[in-house]
Every structure is written in C-alpha cells, then in structure tokens.
FIBA-349412 format. One record per atom (N, C-alpha, C, CB): residue number from 1; residue in one letter; z, x negated, y negated. Coordinates in steps of 0.05 Angstrom, whole numbers, plus 5000, padded with zeros to 4 digits. Each point is the difference from the previous one (the first is absolute). Glycine has a CB too. Layout:
REM FIBA-349412
+-----+---------+------+------+------+
! num ! residuo !   pz !   px !   py !
+-----+---------+------+------+------+
! NUM !       A !    Z !    X !    Y !
...
+-----+---------+------+------+------+
This chain:
REM FIBA-349412
+-----+---------+------+------+------+
! num ! residuo !   pz !   px !   py !
+-----+---------+------+------+------+
!   1 !       M ! 9228 ! 2897 ! 8861 !
!   1 !       M ! 5009 ! 4985 ! 4976 !
!   1 !       M ! 5004 ! 5020 ! 4976 !
!   1 !       M ! 4974 ! 4957 ! 5016 !
!   2 !       A ! 5047 ! 5041 ! 4970 !
!   2 !       A ! 5008 ! 5018 ! 4979 !
!   2 !       A ! 4978 ! 4998 ! 4978 !
!   2 !       A ! 5053 ! 4995 ! 5010 !
!   3 !       E ! 4941 ! 5028 ! 4979 !
!   3 !       E ! 4982 ! 5001 ! 4978 !
!   3 !       E ! 5015 ! 4998 ! 4973 !
!   3 !       E ! 4967 ! 5028 ! 5029 !
!   4 !       K ! 5024 ! 4955 ! 4954 !
!   4 !       K ! 5016 ! 4995 ! 4975 !
!   4 !       K ! 4982 ! 5003 ! 4977 !
!   4 !       K ! 5031 ! 4970 ! 5022 !
!   5 !       R ! 4980 ! 5040 ! 4956 !
!   5 !       R ! 4985 ! 5001 ! 4975 !
!   5 !       R ! 5016 ! 4984 ! 4979 !
!   5 !       R ! 4979 ! 5047 ! 5011 !
!   6 !       E ! 5007 ! 4937 ! 4973 !
!   6 !       E ! 5014 ! 4986 ! 4980 !
!   6 !       E ! 4990 ! 5008 ! 4973 !
!   6 !       E ! 5007 ! 4962 ! 5032 !
!   7 !       S ! 5010 ! 5037 ! 4947 !
!   7 !       S ! 4992 ! 5005 ! 4973 !
!   7 !       S ! 5014 ! 4979 ! 4981 !
!   7 !       S ! 4993 ! 5052 ! 5010 !
!   8 !       N ! 4993 ! 4936 ! 4972 !
!   8 !       N ! 5013 ! 4982 ! 4983 !
!   8 !       N ! 5001 ! 5014 ! 4972 !
!   8 !       N ! 4985 ! 4958 ! 5028 !
!   9 !       I ! 5038 ! 5043 ! 4962 !
!   9 !       I ! 5005 ! 5013 ! 4973 !
!   9 !       I ! 5015 ! 4978 ! 4985 !
!   9 !       I ! 5003 ! 5052 ! 5017 !
!  10 !       G ! 4983 ! 4935 ! 4966 !
!  10 !       G ! 5013 ! 4977 ! 4986 !
!  10 !       G ! 5012 ! 4980 ! 5018 !
!  10 !       G ! 5010 ! 5031 ! 4965 !
!  11 !       K ! 5016 ! 4965 ! 5034 !
!  11 !       K ! 5014 ! 4981 ! 5016 !
!  11 !       K ! 5013 ! 5013 ! 5023 !
!  11 !       K ! 5006 ! 4972 ! 4961 !
!  12 !       L ! 4990 ! 5055 ! 5043 !
!  12 !       L ! 5013 ! 5015 ! 5021 !
!  12 !       L ! 4979 ! 5002 ! 5023 !
!  12 !       L ! 5032 ! 5026 ! 4966 !
!  13 !       K ! 4977 ! 4966 ! 5057 !
!  13 !       K ! 4984 ! 5003 ! 5024 !
!  13 !       K ! 5012 ! 5022 ! 5018 !
!  13 !       K ! 4987 ! 4952 ! 4998 !
!  14 !       L ! 4997 ! 5067 ! 5010 !
!  14 !       L ! 5010 ! 5022 ! 5017 !
!  14 !       L ! 4984 ! 4998 ! 5026 !
!  14 !       L ! 5013 ! 5030 ! 4960 !
!  15 !       D ! 5003 ! 4970 ! 5062 !
!  15 !       D ! 4988 ! 4999 ! 5027 !
!  15 !       D ! 5011 ! 5023 ! 5015 !
!  15 !       D ! 4996 ! 4951 ! 4999 !
!  16 !       V ! 4988 ! 5070 ! 5008 !
!  16 !       V ! 5007 ! 5023 ! 5013 !
!  16 !       V ! 4988 ! 5003 ! 5026 !
!  16 !       V ! 5007 ! 5019 ! 4958 !
!  17 !       D ! 5009 ! 4987 ! 5064 !
!  17 !       D ! 4988 ! 5003 ! 5026 !
!  17 !       D ! 4997 ! 5032 ! 5004 !
!  17 !       D ! 5022 ! 4955 ! 5019 !
!  18 !       V ! 4952 ! 5055 ! 4982 !
!  18 !       V ! 4996 ! 5027 ! 5003 !
!  18 !       V ! 4990 ! 5008 ! 5028 !
!  18 !       V ! 4992 ! 5002 ! 4951 !
!  19 !       S ! 5008 ! 4979 ! 5068 !
!  19 !       S ! 4990 ! 5005 ! 5027 !
!  19 !       S ! 5015 ! 5024 ! 5014 !
!  19 !       S ! 4988 ! 4950 ! 5002 !
!  20 !       D ! 5038 ! 5051 ! 4995 !
!  20 !       D ! 5016 ! 5022 ! 5013 !
!  20 !       D ! 4992 ! 5027 ! 4988 !
!  20 !       D ! 5040 ! 4969 ! 5009 !
!  21 !       A ! 4956 ! 5032 ! 4966 !
!  21 !       A ! 4991 ! 5025 ! 4987 !
!  21 !       A ! 4973 ! 5009 ! 5008 !
!  21 !       A ! 5028 ! 4989 ! 4962 !
!  22 !       L ! 4955 ! 4992 ! 5042 !
!  22 !       L ! 4970 ! 5006 ! 5008 !
!  22 !       L ! 5003 ! 5009 ! 5031 !
!  22 !       L ! 4976 ! 4963 ! 4967 !
!  23 !       K ! 5038 ! 5024 ! 5048 !
!  23 !       K ! 5006 ! 5009 ! 5028 !
!  23 !       K ! 5009 ! 5029 ! 5002 !
!  23 !       K ! 5011 ! 4954 ! 5011 !
!  24 !       G ! 5008 ! 5053 ! 4971 !
!  24 !       G ! 5011 ! 5026 ! 4999 !
!  24 !       G ! 4979 ! 5021 ! 4992 !
!  24 !       G ! 5045 ! 4978 ! 4989 !
!  25 !       L ! 4939 ! 5016 ! 4991 !
!  25 !       L ! 4979 ! 5018 ! 4991 !
!  25 !       L ! 4980 ! 5005 ! 5021 !
!  25 !       L ! 5008 ! 4985 ! 4954 !
!  26 !       K ! 4985 ! 4993 ! 5061 !
!  26 !       K ! 4981 ! 5003 ! 5021 !
!  26 !       K ! 5010 ! 5017 ! 5023 !
!  26 !       K ! 4981 ! 4957 ! 4988 !
!  27 !       A ! 5046 ! 5041 ! 5018 !
!  27 !       A ! 5012 ! 5016 ! 5020 !
!  27 !       A ! 5000 ! 5030 ! 4992 !
!  27 !       A ! 5027 ! 4961 ! 5013 !
!  28 !       V ! 4979 ! 5044 ! 4961 !
!  28 !       V ! 4999 ! 5027 ! 4990 !
!  28 !       V ! 4971 ! 5011 ! 5002 !
!  28 !       V ! 5039 ! 4990 ! 4969 !
!  29 !       K ! 4942 ! 4995 ! 5025 !
!  29 !       K ! 4971 ! 5010 ! 5002 !
!  29 !       K ! 4992 ! 5005 ! 5029 !
!  29 !       K ! 4990 ! 4974 ! 4959 !
!  30 !       R ! 5020 ! 5009 ! 5059 !
!  30 !       R ! 4995 ! 5003 ! 5029 !
!  30 !       R ! 5012 ! 5027 ! 5009 !
!  30 !       R ! 5000 ! 4948 ! 5008 !
!  31 !       E ! 5025 ! 5057 ! 4985 !
!  31 !       E ! 5013 ! 5023 ! 5008 !
!  31 !       E ! 4987 ! 5026 ! 4988 !
!  31 !       E ! 5042 ! 4972 ! 5004 !
!  32 !       A ! 4948 ! 5026 ! 4972 !
!  32 !       A ! 4986 ! 5023 ! 4986 !
!  32 !       A ! 4975 ! 5005 ! 5015 !
!  32 !       A ! 5018 ! 4988 ! 4954 !
!  33 !       N ! 4967 ! 4992 ! 5054 !
!  33 !       N ! 4975 ! 5003 ! 5016 !
!  33 !       N ! 5006 ! 5014 ! 5026 !
!  33 !       N ! 4980 ! 4959 ! 4980 !
!  34 !       E ! 5040 ! 5032 ! 5032 !
!  34 !       E ! 5009 ! 5012 ! 5027 !
!  34 !       E ! 5007 ! 5029 ! 4997 !
!  34 !       E ! 5017 ! 4954 ! 5015 !
!  35 !       A ! 4997 ! 5053 ! 4963 !
!  35 !       A ! 5008 ! 5028 ! 4995 !
!  35 !       A ! 4974 ! 5015 ! 4995 !
!  35 !       A ! 5047 ! 4989 ! 4982 !
!  36 !       L ! 4934 ! 4999 ! 5002 !
!  36 !       L ! 4975 ! 5016 ! 4993 !
!  36 !       L ! 4985 ! 5005 ! 5027 !
!  36 !       L ! 4996 ! 4980 ! 4952 !
!  37 !       E ! 5003 ! 5002 ! 5066 !
!  37 !       E ! 4987 ! 5004 ! 5025 !
!  37 !       E ! 5014 ! 5021 ! 5017 !
!  37 !       E ! 4984 ! 4953 ! 4998 !
!  38 !       A ! 5042 ! 5048 ! 5002 !
!  38 !       A ! 5014 ! 5022 ! 5013 !
!  38 !       A ! 4994 ! 5026 ! 4987 !
!  38 !       A ! 5035 ! 4968 ! 5014 !
!  39 !       M ! 4963 ! 5034 ! 4960 !
!  39 !       M ! 4995 ! 5025 ! 4987 !
!  39 !       M ! 4970 ! 5008 ! 5007 !
!  39 !       M ! 5034 ! 4990 ! 4961 !
!  40 !       K ! 4948 ! 4992 ! 5041 !
!  40 !       K ! 4972 ! 5006 ! 5008 !
!  40 !       K ! 4999 ! 5013 ! 5028 !
!  40 !       K ! 4985 ! 4962 ! 4972 !
!  41 !       K ! 5029 ! 5025 ! 5047 !
!  41 !       K ! 5001 ! 5009 ! 5027 !
!  41 !       K ! 5013 ! 5029 ! 5001 !
!  41 !       K ! 5003 ! 4951 ! 5016 !
!  42 !       L ! 5019 ! 5054 ! 4969 !
!  42 !       L ! 5012 ! 5025 ! 5000 !
!  42 !       L ! 4981 ! 5022 ! 4988 !
!  42 !       L ! 5044 ! 4977 ! 4996 !
!  43 !       D ! 4943 ! 5014 ! 4982 !
!  43 !       D ! 4981 ! 5019 ! 4988 !
!  43 !       D ! 4976 ! 5007 ! 5018 !
!  43 !       D ! 5014 ! 4981 ! 4955 !
!  44 !       E ! 4978 ! 5000 ! 5060 !
!  44 !       E ! 4977 ! 5004 ! 5019 !
!  44 !       E ! 5009 ! 5020 ! 5021 !
!  44 !       E ! 4982 ! 4953 ! 4992 !
!  45 !       Y ! 5044 ! 5046 ! 5015 !
!  45 !       Y ! 5010 ! 5017 ! 5020 !
!  45 !       Y ! 5004 ! 5028 ! 4988 !
!  45 !       Y ! 5023 ! 4961 ! 5023 !
!  46 !       Q ! 4987 ! 5040 ! 4951 !
!  46 !       Q ! 5003 ! 5027 ! 4988 !
!  46 !       Q ! 4975 ! 5009 ! 4986 !
!  46 !       Q ! 5049 ! 4990 ! 4994 !
!  47 !       G ! 4934 ! 4993 ! 4999 !
!  47 !       G ! 4974 ! 5008 ! 4988 !
!  47 !       G ! 5001 ! 5010 ! 4971 !
!  47 !       G ! 4987 ! 5011 ! 5046 !
!  48 !       G ! 5018 ! 4972 ! 4934 !
!  48 !       G ! 5001 ! 5012 ! 4973 !
!  48 !       G ! 4992 ! 4983 ! 4978 !
!  48 !       G ! 5035 ! 5025 ! 5017 !
!  49 !       H ! 4964 ! 4950 ! 4984 !
!  49 !       H ! 4993 ! 4982 ! 4976 !
!  49 !       H ! 4982 ! 4977 ! 5009 !
!  49 !       H ! 5045 ! 5010 ! 4979 !
!  50 !       T ! 4942 ! 4980 ! 5000 !
!  50 !       T ! 4983 ! 4977 ! 5004 !
!  50 !       T ! 5013 ! 4978 ! 4982 !
!  50 !       T ! 4957 ! 5027 ! 5011 !
!  51 !       Y ! 5047 ! 4950 ! 5000 !
!  51 !       Y ! 5011 ! 4976 ! 4985 !
!  51 !       Y ! 4977 ! 4981 ! 4991 !
!  51 !       Y ! 5045 ! 5003 ! 5027 !
!  52 !       V ! 4954 ! 4993 ! 4948 !
!  52 !       V ! 4979 ! 4982 ! 4989 !
!  52 !       V ! 5016 ! 4975 ! 4987 !
!  52 !       V ! 4964 ! 5040 ! 4991 !
!  53 !       S ! 5027 ! 4936 ! 5018 !
!  53 !       S ! 5013 ! 4976 ! 4988 !
!  53 !       S ! 4981 ! 4987 ! 4981 !
!  53 !       S ! 5026 ! 4992 ! 5042 !
!  54 !       L ! 4983 ! 5004 ! 4934 !
!  54 !       L ! 4983 ! 4986 ! 4980 !
!  54 !       L ! 5015 ! 4978 ! 4988 !
!  54 !       L ! 4975 ! 5042 ! 4989 !
!  55 !       D ! 5016 ! 4933 ! 5015 !
!  55 !       D ! 5012 ! 4976 ! 4990 !
!  55 !       D ! 5030 ! 5000 ! 5006 !
!  55 !       D ! 4965 ! 4997 ! 4964 !
!  56 !       G ! 5043 ! 5008 ! 5060 !
!  56 !       G ! 5029 ! 4999 ! 5006 !
!  56 !       G ! 5015 ! 5025 ! 4992 !
!  56 !       G ! 4998 ! 4951 ! 4994 !
!  57 !       M ! 4990 ! 5068 ! 4992 !
!  57 !       M ! 5013 ! 5024 ! 4993 !
!  57 !       M ! 4991 ! 5022 ! 5016 !
!  57 !       M ! 5005 ! 4985 ! 4958 !
!  58 !       T ! 5013 ! 5032 ! 5051 !
!  58 !       T ! 4993 ! 5022 ! 5020 !
!  58 !       T ! 5001 ! 5026 ! 4984 !
!  58 !       T ! 5018 ! 4974 ! 5041 !
!  59 !       K ! 4961 ! 5042 ! 4962 !
!  59 !       K ! 4996 ! 5027 ! 4989 !
!  59 !       K ! 4999 ! 5019 ! 5023 !
!  59 !       K ! 4976 ! 4983 ! 4960 !
!  60 !       I ! 5039 ! 5039 ! 5038 !
!  60 !       I ! 5000 ! 5021 ! 5021 !
!  60 !       I ! 4985 ! 5024 ! 4989 !
!  60 !       I ! 5044 ! 4984 ! 5018 !
!  61 !       E ! 4935 ! 5023 ! 4997 !
!  61 !       E ! 4984 ! 5023 ! 4993 !
!  61 !       E ! 5001 ! 5021 ! 5021 !
!  61 !       E ! 4971 ! 4970 ! 4973 !
!  62 !       P ! 5031 ! 5055 ! 5020 !
!  62 !       P ! 5000 ! 5021 ! 5019 !
!  62 !       P ! 4973 ! 5000 ! 5016 !
!  62 !       P ! 5033 ! 5026 ! 4970 !
!  63 !       S ! 4968 ! 4981 ! 5054 !
!  63 !       S ! 4975 ! 5002 ! 5016 !
!  63 !       S ! 5000 ! 5025 ! 5018 !
!  63 !       S ! 4996 ! 4950 ! 5001 !
!  64 !       L ! 4981 ! 5064 ! 4999 !
!  64 !       L ! 4998 ! 5024 ! 5016 !
!  64 !       L ! 4986 ! 4994 ! 5027 !
!  64 !       L ! 4998 ! 5027 ! 4957 !
!  65 !       A ! 4994 ! 4948 ! 5047 !
!  65 !       A ! 4984 ! 4994 ! 5024 !
!  65 !       A ! 5015 ! 5005 ! 5026 !
!  65 !       A ! 4977 ! 4966 ! 4973 !
!  66 !       H ! 5050 ! 5034 ! 5027 !
!  66 !       H ! 5016 ! 5003 ! 5025 !
!  66 !       H ! 5005 ! 5029 ! 5005 !
!  66 !       H ! 5021 ! 4956 ! 4993 !
!  67 !       F ! 4973 ! 5062 ! 4989 !
!  67 !       F ! 5005 ! 5028 ! 5006 !
!  67 !       F ! 4976 ! 5013 ! 5012 !
!  67 !       F ! 5032 ! 5002 ! 4963 !
!  68 !       G ! 4973 ! 5016 ! 5055 !
!  68 !       G ! 4977 ! 5016 ! 5014 !
!  68 !       G ! 4990 ! 5021 ! 4981 !
!  68 !       G ! 5020 ! 4993 ! 5046 !
!  69 !       T ! 4956 ! 5016 ! 4961 !
!  69 !       T ! 4985 ! 5021 ! 4984 !
!  69 !       T ! 5018 ! 5024 ! 4999 !
!  69 !       T ! 4952 ! 4985 ! 5015 !
!  70 !       K ! 5060 ! 5024 ! 5007 !
!  70 !       K ! 5017 ! 5024 ! 4999 !
!  70 !       K ! 5023 ! 4997 ! 4979 !
!  70 !       K ! 4990 ! 5009 ! 5049 !
!  71 !       E ! 5023 ! 4969 ! 4952 !
!  71 !       E ! 5022 ! 4996 ! 4981 !
!  71 !       E ! 4991 ! 5001 ! 4972 !
!  71 !       E ! 5023 ! 4973 ! 5034 !
!  72 !       L ! 4954 ! 5013 ! 4960 !
!  72 !       L ! 4988 ! 5002 ! 4972 !
!  72 !       L ! 4993 ! 5027 ! 4991 !
!  72 !       L ! 4983 ! 4956 ! 5007 !
!  73 !       H ! 5005 ! 5059 ! 5011 !
!  73 !       H ! 4990 ! 5027 ! 4997 !
!  73 !       H ! 5025 ! 5017 ! 4993 !
!  73 !       H ! 4959 ! 4993 ! 5032 !
!  74 !       E ! 5062 ! 5006 ! 4984 !
!  74 !       E ! 5023 ! 5015 ! 4996 !
!  74 !       E ! 5015 ! 4995 ! 4974 !
!  74 !       E ! 5003 ! 5001 ! 5049 !
!  75 !       E ! 4996 ! 4974 ! 4944 !
!  75 !       E ! 5013 ! 4992 ! 4974 !
!  75 !       E ! 4984 ! 5011 ! 4977 !
!  75 !       E ! 5019 ! 4957 ! 5021 !
!  76 !       L ! 4955 ! 5041 ! 4980 !
!  76 !       L ! 4984 ! 5012 ! 4978 !
!  76 !       L ! 5003 ! 5030 ! 4999 !
!  76 !       L ! 4968 ! 4962 ! 5005 !
!  77 !       A ! 5033 ! 5051 ! 5018 !
!  77 !       A ! 5002 ! 5029 ! 5000 !
!  77 !       A ! 5023 ! 5010 ! 4986 !
!  77 !       A ! 4977 ! 4999 ! 5040 !
!  78 !       R ! 5045 ! 4985 ! 4959 !
!  78 !       R ! 5026 ! 5008 ! 4988 !
!  78 !       R ! 4999 ! 4996 ! 4969 !
!  78 !       R ! 5025 ! 4988 ! 5044 !
!  79 !       R ! 4955 ! 5000 ! 4946 !
!  79 !       R ! 4999 ! 4991 ! 4973 !
!  79 !       R ! 4991 ! 5025 ! 4981 !
!  79 !       R ! 4990 ! 4950 ! 5017 !
!  80 !       E ! 5021 ! 5049 ! 4958 !
!  80 !       E ! 4991 ! 5019 ! 4981 !
!  80 !       E ! 4971 ! 4996 ! 4993 !
!  80 !       E ! 5046 ! 5004 ! 4983 !
!  81 !       G ! 4939 ! 5017 ! 5014 !
!  81 !       G ! 4971 ! 5000 ! 4994 !
!  81 !       G ! 4983 ! 4997 ! 5023 !
!  81 !       G ! 5011 ! 4982 ! 4960 !
!  82 !       V ! 5001 ! 5017 ! 5066 !
!  82 !       V ! 4985 ! 4998 ! 5024 !
!  82 !       V ! 5004 ! 5026 ! 5016 !
!  82 !       V ! 5004 ! 4950 ! 5000 !
!  83 !       T ! 4973 ! 5062 ! 5009 !
!  83 !       T ! 5001 ! 5024 ! 5016 !
!  83 !       T ! 4990 ! 4993 ! 5027 !
!  83 !       T ! 4993 ! 5030 ! 4961 !
!  84 !       E ! 5018 ! 4980 ! 5061 !
!  84 !       E ! 4991 ! 4995 ! 5026 !
!  84 !       E ! 4988 ! 5026 ! 5012 !
!  84 !       E ! 5035 ! 4962 ! 5006 !
!  85 !       E ! 4942 ! 5038 ! 5007 !
!  85 !       E ! 4990 ! 5021 ! 5014 !
!  85 !       E ! 4997 ! 4993 ! 5029 !
!  85 !       E ! 4977 ! 5015 ! 4958 !
!  86 !       F ! 5030 ! 5006 ! 5059 !
!  86 !       F ! 4999 ! 4994 ! 5029 !
!  86 !       F ! 4974 ! 5015 ! 5011 !
!  86 !       F ! 5053 ! 4995 ! 5004 !
!  87 !       V ! 4933 ! 4994 ! 5012 !
!  87 !       V ! 4977 ! 5011 ! 5014 !
!  87 !       V ! 5006 ! 5002 ! 5028 !
!  87 !       V ! 4968 ! 4982 ! 4968 !
!  88 !       G ! 5032 ! 5043 ! 5044 !
!  88 !       G ! 5005 ! 5005 ! 5028 !
!  88 !       G ! 4982 ! 4989 ! 5018 !
!  88 !       G ! 5020 ! 5038 ! 4987 !
!  89 !       V ! 4987 ! 4962 ! 5039 !
!  89 !       V ! 4984 ! 4988 ! 5022 !
!  89 !       V ! 4973 ! 5014 ! 5000 !
!  89 !       V ! 5042 ! 4990 ! 5027 !
!  90 !       Y ! 4957 ! 5036 ! 4971 !
!  90 !       Y ! 4974 ! 5015 ! 5003 !
!  90 !       Y ! 4987 ! 5006 ! 4972 !
!  90 !       Y ! 5018 ! 5021 ! 5043 !
!  91 !       D ! 4993 ! 4968 ! 4935 !
!  91 !       D ! 4989 ! 5006 ! 4974 !
!  91 !       D ! 4978 ! 4981 ! 4994 !
!  91 !       D ! 5043 ! 5018 ! 4985 !
!  92 !       K ! 4938 ! 4992 ! 4999 !
!  92 !       K ! 4977 ! 4982 ! 4989 !
!  92 !       K ! 5005 ! 4999 ! 4969 !
!  92 !       K ! 4964 ! 5013 ! 5038 !
!  93 !       V ! 5030 ! 4965 ! 4951 !
!  93 !       V ! 5004 ! 4996 ! 4971 !
!  93 !       V ! 4974 ! 4989 ! 4989 !
!  93 !       V ! 5050 ! 4991 ! 5003 !
!  94 !       T ! 4943 ! 5019 ! 4974 !
!  94 !       T ! 4977 ! 4989 ! 4984 !
!  94 !       T ! 5011 ! 4990 ! 4974 !
!  94 !       T ! 4966 ! 5032 ! 5021 !
!  95 !       I ! 5029 ! 4943 ! 4974 !
!  95 !       I ! 5008 ! 4989 ! 4972 !
!  95 !       I ! 4976 ! 4994 ! 4986 !
!  95 !       I ! 5041 ! 4979 ! 5015 !
!  96 !       T ! 4955 ! 5033 ! 4961 !
!  96 !       T ! 4976 ! 4996 ! 4985 !
!  96 !       T ! 5007 ! 4989 ! 4971 !
!  96 !       T ! 4977 ! 5039 ! 5028 !
!  97 !       F ! 5010 ! 4940 ! 4966 !
!  97 !       F ! 5004 ! 4986 ! 4973 !
!  97 !       F ! 4973 ! 5005 ! 4985 !
!  97 !       F ! 5033 ! 4962 ! 5018 !
!  98 !       H ! 4972 ! 5048 ! 4956 !
!  98 !       H ! 4978 ! 5004 ! 4982 !
!  98 !       H ! 4999 ! 4979 ! 4979 !
!  98 !       H ! 5002 ! 5049 ! 5007 !
!  99 !       R ! 4976 ! 4935 ! 4994 !
!  99 !       R ! 4999 ! 4978 ! 4978 !
!  99 !       R ! 4970 ! 5002 ! 4990 !
!  99 !       R ! 5037 ! 4966 ! 5023 !
! 100 !       D ! 4961 ! 5035 ! 4951 !
! 100 !       D ! 4975 ! 4999 ! 4988 !
! 100 !       D ! 4981 ! 5021 ! 5012 !
! 100 !       D ! 5008 ! 4952 ! 4991 !
! 101 !       S ! 5000 ! 5071 ! 5012 !
! 101 !       S ! 4986 ! 5024 ! 5011 !
! 101 !       S ! 4990 ! 4995 ! 5029 !
! 101 !       S ! 4987 ! 5012 ! 4954 !
! 102 !       H ! 5024 ! 4968 ! 5059 !
! 102 !       H ! 4995 ! 4996 ! 5029 !
! 102 !       H ! 5025 ! 5004 ! 5015 !
! 102 !       H ! 4964 ! 4968 ! 4992 !
! 103 !       G ! 5033 ! 5047 ! 5030 !
! 103 !       G ! 5023 ! 5005 ! 5017 !
! 103 !       G ! 5000 ! 4981 ! 5025 !
! 103 !       G ! 4999 ! 5048 ! 4983 !
! 104 !       V ! 5023 ! 4941 ! 5025 !
! 104 !       V ! 5004 ! 4984 ! 5023 !
! 104 !       V ! 5020 ! 5015 ! 5017 !
! 104 !       V ! 4989 ! 4956 ! 4976 !
! 105 !       A ! 5004 ! 5051 ! 5048 !
! 105 !       A ! 5019 ! 5016 ! 5018 !
! 105 !       A ! 5006 ! 4982 ! 5025 !
! 105 !       A ! 4981 ! 5047 ! 4983 !
! 106 !       D ! 5043 ! 4957 ! 5026 !
! 106 !       D ! 5009 ! 4987 ! 5026 !
! 106 !       D ! 5012 ! 5022 ! 5015 !
! 106 !       D ! 5008 ! 4953 ! 4982 !
! 107 !       V ! 4985 ! 5051 ! 5043 !
! 107 !       V ! 5012 ! 5022 ! 5017 !
! 107 !       V ! 5014 ! 4985 ! 5023 !
! 107 !       V ! 4963 ! 5036 ! 4988 !
! 108 !       F ! 5061 ! 4973 ! 5018 !
! 108 !       F ! 5014 ! 4989 ! 5023 !
! 108 !       F ! 5020 ! 5021 ! 5011 !
! 108 !       F ! 4996 ! 4953 ! 4982 !
! 109 !       S ! 5014 ! 5042 ! 5043 !
! 109 !       S ! 5018 ! 5018 ! 5011 !
! 109 !       S ! 5027 ! 4988 ! 5002 !
! 109 !       S ! 4963 ! 5021 ! 5024 !
! 110 !       G ! 5057 ! 4995 ! 4981 !
! 110 !       G ! 5029 ! 4991 ! 5002 !
! 110 !       G ! 5005 ! 4986 ! 5027 !
! 110 !       G ! 5014 ! 5038 ! 4969 !
! 111 !       P ! 5008 ! 4955 ! 5034 !
! 111 !       P ! 5024 ! 5001 ! 4981 !
! 111 !       P ! 4997 ! 4977 ! 4979 !
! 111 !       P ! 5032 ! 5021 ! 5037 !
! 112 !       A ! 4979 ! 4985 ! 4940 !
! 112 !       A ! 4998 ! 4980 ! 4978 !
! 112 !       A ! 5022 ! 5007 ! 4980 !
! 112 !       A ! 4949 ! 4992 ! 5005 !
! 113 !       R ! 5059 ! 4988 ! 4980 !
! 113 !       R ! 5018 ! 5003 ! 4978 !
! 113 !       R ! 4985 ! 4989 ! 4976 !
! 113 !       R ! 5044 ! 4997 ! 5030 !
! 114 !       I ! 4953 ! 5018 ! 4951 !
! 114 !       I ! 4985 ! 4991 ! 4974 !
! 114 !       I ! 5019 ! 4999 ! 4977 !
! 114 !       I ! 4956 ! 5022 ! 5016 !
! 115 !       L ! 5044 ! 4955 ! 4970 !
! 115 !       L ! 5016 ! 4997 ! 4976 !
! 115 !       L ! 4982 ! 5004 ! 4976 !
! 115 !       L ! 5032 ! 4968 ! 5024 !
! 116 !       I ! 4976 ! 5047 ! 4957 !
! 116 !       I ! 4989 ! 5003 ! 4974 !
! 116 !       I ! 5017 ! 4988 ! 4979 !
! 116 !       I ! 4978 ! 5041 ! 5016 !
! 117 !       N ! 5013 ! 4936 ! 4974 !
! 117 !       N ! 5017 ! 4984 ! 4981 !
! 117 !       N ! 4991 ! 5005 ! 4971 !
! 117 !       N ! 5008 ! 4964 ! 5036 !
! 118 !       R ! 5008 ! 5049 ! 4948 !
! 118 !       R ! 4992 ! 5007 ! 4972 !
! 118 !       R ! 5016 ! 4981 ! 4982 !
! 118 !       R ! 4991 ! 5049 ! 5011 !
! 119 !       D ! 5021 ! 4931 ! 4998 !
! 119 !       D ! 5017 ! 4984 ! 4983 !
! 119 !       D ! 4982 ! 4979 ! 4986 !
! 119 !       D ! 5042 ! 5007 ! 5031 !
+-----+---------+------+------+------+
C-alpha cells in the first residue's frame, strides 16, 4: 500500500505519495551496505584497515594487525630517528639500563635485529 502524507494549509490540501522515493532510498542504502561488505572482504585479503560502524556511519581506521612483525620492523628501520643494529649468529649482546642508580642488564645471543627509536 502506498505511503501517503497529508498537510492542510488553510483551504489547500496537499496529498503526496512518497513511497517510490522511500523505496529508492532503501535500495541505495542496500547497495551501499553491499559495497561496504565487499570493501571489508577486500581489505581482509589485502590487510590494511579496520571498518567501524557507528549509528549507520562508517569510519575507516588504519590497522597494523594484519602486518607481520618483519614488515613492521623493516618499515620502522627506514624511518628518520631510528637506528638498526644487527647482532650476528655467534655474537653476544648485553643491554644495560641505568635507572635511579640501579642497573638492569639483559644478555642474549644473536641473531637479532635491534631498533633504537629516538623519535
């Protein structure tokens, strides 16, 4: 049944059928939701963003969860303010932190890649 809205303005009576317009808007919304689902599937395959839906509005946020540790490490190593140190297979490394006149040391052997981030 057609949805009708009526308004009385003095002696003028207006009768408007908006059912076709509502059907069209619902179809557009359905298509937009299908496109969003396709984007989510593509993104899961490519691994790059998180989609958050709030009250029908969609926000796209970058996500690092899909990247491997090696990829994240290599990206950070390329950044300004970051230095990378390589520890060979037969090398031993001691890292000592001095806080409040107390030293905390950790000793380990290679292979290892250490990032020093001064940014």
